[in-house]
C-alpha positions as CSV (number, residue, x, y, z in Angstrom):
1,X,92.8,80.9,113.0
2,X,92.0,83.9,110.8
3,X,91.9,83.3,107.1
4,X,93.0,85.9,104.6
5,X,89.5,86.2,103.0
6,X,88.2,87.3,106.4
7,X,90.6,90.2,106.8
8,X,88.2,92.6,105.2
9,X,85.6,91.8,107.8
10,X,87.9,92.3,110.8
11,X,90.2,95.0,109.5
12,X,88.1,98.1,110.5
13,X,87.9,96.9,114.1
14,X,91.6,96.1,114.3
15,X,92.6,99.4,112.9
16,X,90.4,101.1,115.5
17,X,92.0,99.0,118.1
18,X,95.5,100.0,116.8
19,X,94.8,103.6,117.9
20,X,94.0,102.3,121.4
21,X,96.9,99.9,122.0
22,X,99.8,101.1,119.8
23,X,100.6,104.5,121.2
24,X,103.6,106.6,122.2
25,X,104.0,107.0,126.0
26,X,102.7,110.2,127.6
27,X,104.7,109.8,130.8
28,X,108.0,108.4,132.1
29,X,108.5,106.2,135.1
30,X,112.0,106.7,136.6
31,X,111.6,103.6,138.8
32,X,111.2,101.5,135.6
33,X,114.7,102.6,134.5
34,X,116.3,102.3,137.9
35,X,115.2,98.7,138.3
36,X,116.7,97.7,134.9
37,X,120.5,97.0,135.2
38,X,120.8,97.1,131.3
39,X,119.7,100.7,131.3
40,X,120.7,102.2,134.7
41,X,122.8,104.2,135.1
42,X,124.5,104.1,131.6
43,X,121.3,104.5,129.6
44,X,119.1,106.1,132.2
45,X,117.5,108.4,129.6
46,X,116.7,105.6,127.1
47,X,113.0,104.9,127.3
48,X,112.5,102.8,124.1
49,X,114.2,101.2,121.1
50,X,113.5,101.6,117.4
51,X,114.5,99.8,114.2
52,X,113.2,99.1,110.7
53,X,112.1,95.7,109.5
54,X,111.1,94.3,106.1
55,X,107.8,92.6,105.6
56,X,106.7,90.8,102.4
57,X,104.5,92.6,100.0
58,X,102.9,91.7,96.7
59,X,103.2,94.2,93.9
60,X,101.5,93.7,90.5
61,X,102.3,95.5,87.3
62,X,105.6,94.0,86.2
63,X,109.3,94.5,86.9
64,X,109.4,98.3,86.5
65,X,106.6,98.9,89.1
66,X,108.2,96.3,91.4
67,X,111.7,97.7,91.3
68,X,111.3,100.2,94.1
69,X,109.8,97.6,96.4
70,X,112.8,95.2,95.9
71,X,115.1,95.4,98.8
72,X,118.8,95.3,98.3
73,X,119.0,91.7,99.5
74,X,116.3,90.7,97.0
75,X,112.6,90.0,97.4
76,X,109.6,92.4,97.4
77,X,109.2,94.1,100.8
78,X,107.9,97.1,102.5
79,X,110.2,98.9,104.9
80,X,108.5,99.3,108.2
81,X,109.7,101.5,111.1
82,X,108.8,100.3,114.6
83,X,109.4,101.6,118.1
84,X,109.0,99.3,121.0
85,X,109.0,99.4,124.8
86,X,111.1,97.1,126.9
87,X,108.2,94.7,127.5
88,X,108.2,93.9,123.8
89,X,105.1,95.9,122.9
90,X,104.8,98.2,119.9
91,X,104.6,101.9,120.6
92,X,104.7,103.2,117.0
93,X,104.6,101.7,113.5
94,X,105.0,103.4,110.1
95,X,104.3,100.9,107.3
96,X,104.0,101.2,103.5
97,X,107.4,102.4,102.4
98,X,109.2,100.7,99.5
99,X,111.8,98.0,100.4
100,X,114.5,100.1,98.6
101,X,113.9,103.1,100.9
102,X,116.7,104.0,103.2
103,X,115.9,103.7,106.9
104,X,116.8,107.4,107.5
105,X,114.2,108.5,104.9
106,X,111.5,106.5,106.6
107,X,112.6,107.8,110.0
108,X,112.5,111.4,108.8
109,X,109.0,111.0,107.4
110,X,107.9,109.5,110.8
111,X,109.2,112.6,112.6
112,X,107.4,114.8,110.2
113,X,104.2,112.8,111.0
114,X,104.6,113.4,114.7
115,X,106.9,110.6,115.9
116,X,108.8,111.9,118.9
117,X,110.3,111.1,122.3
118,X,109.5,112.5,125.7
119,X,111.6,115.6,126.5
120,X,115.1,114.7,127.4
121,X,114.7,111.1,126.5
122,X,115.7,109.0,123.4
123,X,115.4,105.7,121.6
124,X,118.3,103.4,121.1
125,X,118.9,102.6,117.4
126,X,121.4,100.7,115.4
127,X,124.2,102.0,113.2
128,X,121.8,102.4,110.2
129,X,120.5,105.6,111.8
130,X,122.2,108.8,112.9
131,X,122.4,110.4,116.3
132,X,119.6,112.9,116.7
133,X,117.9,114.5,119.7
134,X,115.7,111.4,119.9
135,X,118.0,108.6,118.8
136,X,121.2,107.3,120.3
137,X,123.4,105.0,118.1
138,X,126.5,102.9,118.7
139,X,130.0,104.1,118.0
140,X,130.8,103.5,114.3
141,X,133.8,101.5,113.4
142,X,133.8,99.8,116.8
143,X,132.6,96.3,117.4
144,X,129.1,96.1,118.8
145,X,128.0,92.6,118.2
146,X,130.1,91.2,121.0
147,X,128.0,88.3,122.2
148,X,130.2,85.7,120.5
149,X,133.3,87.3,122.0
150,X,131.7,87.2,125.5
151,X,130.8,83.6,125.0
152,X,134.4,82.9,124.2
153,X,135.4,84.8,127.3
154,X,136.8,87.7,125.3
155,X,136.0,90.9,127.2
156,X,135.5,94.4,125.6
157,X,138.9,96.0,125.1
158,X,138.0,99.6,125.8
159,X,135.2,102.0,126.9
160,X,133.8,102.3,123.4
161,X,133.5,98.5,123.0
162,X,131.8,98.3,126.4
163,X,129.4,101.0,125.4
164,X,128.5,99.3,122.2
165,X,128.0,96.0,124.0
166,X,125.6,97.5,126.5
167,X,123.9,99.4,123.7
168,X,123.4,96.2,121.7
169,X,122.1,94.3,124.7
170,X,119.5,97.1,125.2
171,X,118.6,97.4,121.5
172,X,118.1,93.6,121.3
173,X,114.6,94.2,122.7
174,X,113.4,95.6,119.4
175,X,114.9,92.7,117.5
176,X,113.1,90.3,119.8
177,X,109.8,92.1,119.4
178,X,110.0,92.0,115.6
179,X,111.0,88.3,115.7
180,X,108.0,87.3,117.9
181,X,105.7,89.4,115.8
182,X,106.7,87.8,112.5
183,X,106.6,84.3,114.0
184,X,103.2,84.8,115.5
185,X,101.5,85.5,112.2
186,X,101.8,83.2,109.3
187,X,100.6,86.1,107.1
188,X,104.2,87.4,107.0
189,X,105.6,84.3,105.4
190,X,104.7,85.6,102.0
191,X,103.0,88.6,100.3
192,X,99.3,88.4,99.6
193,X,98.5,88.6,95.9
194,X,94.8,88.8,96.5
195,X,95.0,92.0,98.6
196,X,95.5,95.6,97.3
197,X,98.7,97.3,98.4
198,X,96.8,99.7,100.7
199,X,95.2,96.7,102.4
200,X,98.5,95.0,102.8
201,X,99.8,98.1,104.6
202,X,96.7,98.3,106.8
203,X,97.1,94.6,107.7
204,X,100.5,95.5,109.3
205,X,98.8,98.0,111.6
206,X,95.9,95.6,112.3
207,X,98.2,92.7,113.3
208,X,100.3,95.0,115.4
209,X,97.2,95.9,117.3
210,X,96.3,92.2,117.8
211,X,99.9,91.5,118.9
212,X,99.8,94.2,121.6
213,X,96.3,93.2,122.7
214,X,97.4,89.7,123.3
215,X,100.5,90.8,125.2
216,X,98.6,93.3,127.4
217,X,95.7,91.0,128.2
218,X,97.3,87.6,128.3
219,X,101.1,87.9,128.7
220,X,101.4,84.2,129.6
221,X,100.6,83.5,125.9
222,X,103.4,85.6,124.6
223,X,105.2,82.6,123.0
224,X,102.0,81.2,121.4
225,X,101.5,81.6,117.7
226,X,98.4,83.3,116.3
227,X,98.4,82.2,112.6
228,X,96.9,83.9,109.6
229,X,96.7,81.9,106.5
230,X,95.0,81.8,103.1
């Protein structure tokens, strides 16, 4: 169990590890897609999924300084863009943006910093993003959270609803990854007042490295919790 006061000691090593285990893919395995009925043939060019998540942050200096970090649903957070593979590993993270920042703004900054997809491939993303050469989103104004309807034996009514259903099933992988990540580390239960903002951002990258390292080297422990506390 790693205590918060020990973060400064392990942070440099974990940030170095991040560069080794959280990386965008350099190649594409067609067989990987062909063997996945959720992707083939309808989403044969989808190689990954992306989304934004909100992680708690501690901001000192009063209400005015905190305002931009307050997300629309309340609470101080940083808006973090993540891209994942379909084995629930992180491929890319951009942390440190204010909780009030729009997802599209964070995404555009990520692209400016070199975030990309392999030629001819794309990430599936939710309706909070726009269709771009590297993102594919659901139809707007059409139901796409259809799991409850399916459980009630209500089938998609048209091709667009079917597309959105398959899209949501595929995009669920990023939601699952974020959920496992947050549950694994108790650090994310609350912001850390004792840490500078820059360190709080670095901790996100560091823990993502630890998360991937565990998944890669001991996948049987995927459901275990690695807790970080004060």
